[in-house]
C-alpha positions in Angstrom: 28.2 5.0 -3.2 28.1 3.6 0.3 27.7 4.6 3.9 25.1 6.0 6.2 25.1 9.5 4.7 24.6 8.2 1.2 21.7 6.0 2.3 20.1 9.0 4.1 20.6 11.2 1.0 19.1 8.5 -1.3 16.1 8.2 1.1 15.6 11.9 1.3 15.7 12.2 -2.5 13.0 9.6 -2.8 10.9 11.4 -0.2 11.3 14.8 -2.1 10.3 13.3 -5.4 7.3 11.4 -3.9 6.1 14.6 -2.2 6.5 16.6 -5.4 4.5 14.1 -7.3 1.6 13.7 -4.9 1.4 17.4 -4.1 1.0 18.6 -7.7 -0.8 15.8 -9.7 -4.2 17.1 -10.7 -3.5 20.8 -10.6 -4.7 22.9 -13.6 -2.0 23.5 -16.2 -1.8 24.8 -19.8 1.0 25.8 -22.1 0.6 29.4 -21.0 1.3 28.7 -17.4 3.5 25.6 -17.6 6.8 27.4 -17.0 5.3 29.1 -13.9 4.1 25.8 -12.6 7.6 24.3 -13.2 9.3 27.1 -11.3 6.7 26.8 -8.5 7.3 23.1 -8.2 11.1 23.6 -8.1 10.7 26.4 -5.5 8.7 24.1 -3.3 11.1 21.2 -3.4 14.1 23.6 -2.9 12.5 24.6 0.5 13.0 21.1 1.9 16.0 20.0 3.9 19.1 18.8 2.1 17.9 19.8 -1.4 20.6 21.7 -3.3 19.2 21.5 -6.9 15.8 20.9 -8.4 14.6 20.8 -12.0 11.0 20.2 -13.2 9.8 19.9 -16.8 6.2 19.5 -17.9 5.7 17.9 -21.3 4.5 20.6 -23.8 3.5 17.8 -26.2 1.1 16.3 -23.7 -0.2 19.8 -22.9 -1.5 20.1 -26.4 -4.2 17.6 -25.5 -6.2 20.2 -23.5 -9.9 20.4 -22.8 -12.2 22.7 -24.6 -11.6 25.2 -21.8 -7.9 25.5 -22.7 -6.3 23.6 -19.8 -5.9 20.1 -18.5 -5.0 18.5 -15.2 -1.3 17.7 -14.6 -0.9 14.0 -15.1 1.9 11.6 -14.1 3.1 11.1 -17.7 3.7 14.9 -18.1 6.3 15.3 -15.4 10.1 14.9 -15.4 11.7 16.0 -12.1 15.3 15.8 -11.0 16.6 16.5 -7.5 20.1 16.7 -6.0 20.3 16.1 -2.2 23.3 16.5 0.0 23.7 15.0 3.5 27.1 15.7 5.0 29.7 15.0 2.4 27.4 12.7 0.4 25.5 13.9 -2.7 22.9 12.0 -4.7 20.9 12.8 -7.8 17.5 11.2 -8.5 14.8 11.6 -11.1 11.1 11.0 -11.4 10.0 10.2 -15.0 7.3 8.3 -16.8 8.2 4.8 -17.9 6.1 4.2 -21.0 6.6 0.4 -21.0 5.3 0.1 -17.4 2.8 3.0 -17.7 4.1 4.2 -14.4 6.1 7.2 -13.0 9.4 5.7 -11.7 12.0 7.2 -9.4 15.6 6.2 -9.6 19.0 7.3 -8.5 21.3 8.6 -11.3 25.0 9.2 -11.5 
């Protein structure tokens, strides 16, 4: 991958994933609404320029650790997100996922 369009697409992918992460962290979520939340997150990212695909998954295993009130707040280690961005003839895919070793949500380009 090289060229101005690829660089712009990679930049846009990072912006999309960063926005998704910061917009939704902390929202109330439980097993009973996780799929709705995933589709809402995908829908929001798909509204943004250059995005042609979006996928969001919330860890059901982590959701089992809910409060006595039956829900928890969406946390960084619960989210997997993938976005595909096209700028001109260039297409990039990027993911946001928790890195357990670093204890941090990392974004990276994927092939």
